[in-house]
N, C-alpha and C positions, 0 to 999 in steps of 0.2 A: 311198212308198218310192222311186220313180224320181227325185224331186227331190233327195232326200238323196244318192242315188247319184251324180247328176250333179255336185252340189256337192263331194262328196268326191273325185271324179275330176278336177274342174277346178281344185281349189285348188292342186295341185302346180305347174302351169305359171304360175299367177298369183303364187305365192310365189317363183318363180325371178326375177321382176322385182325383188323386194326384195333378194334375194341379190346380184344384179348391181350394184345401187346401193350395197351394203355392202362390195363387194370392195376398193375403194381403202383402206378402213380396215383390212381384214385383211391387205392386201399390205404394210402398214408394219411389221407385227410380225416379219417374217422368214419364211423358207421353212419351217423346221422347226416353229416354233410354229403357223404357219398350217395346215400339214398335220395337226398334232395336233388343232387346233380343229375342222377339217373332219371328221376321223374321229370325234371325240367327239360332235359335233352330229349326225352321221348315225346313230350308234349310238343316241343318245337318241330321235331320230325313229323309228327302227325299233322300239325297245322300246315306244314309245307306240302304234304301229300294231298291235302284236300283243296288246294288252290285251283287246280284244274289245268295248270300249265305243265307240259310234259317234262320240261327241264327242272322245274321245281319238284315234280314228282320224283325225278331221278335223285336230286339232292336230298329230299326228304327220306327216301328209302335208304340212302347211304347213311344218313344220320341215325335213322331207326336201327339199321343193322349194326352200326358202331355201338350204340347204347345197349342193344341186345347182347352183343359180345361182352360188354362191360358187366352187365347184370348177370350174365351166365357165369362169371367168375367171382363176382362180389357176393352174391347171395349164398353160395355154398360156404364161403369163408365165415359169413355171419351165422349161418346155421350151425356150423361146427363150434363156434364160440358159445352159443347159447344152449346147445343141446346137453343134457346130462350125460355123464360118463356111464 
């Protein structure tokens, strides 16, 4: 059990790396569409995590990590665009 627990715990930061590399593709679609994609992806990841199956928990944490990495790069770009000089 501890090995599965450590894998489930450590998959989220690992998936953030994939999200960071996918962020330039998401930044091209526009701010509004990018935020909607981020919200929908995070909701899907959360729904997969609450199913109770350990494999779905693994996949859900991976999806959540990927979208956390995406949002960690998209939100600062948006804040830079709307903040006054």
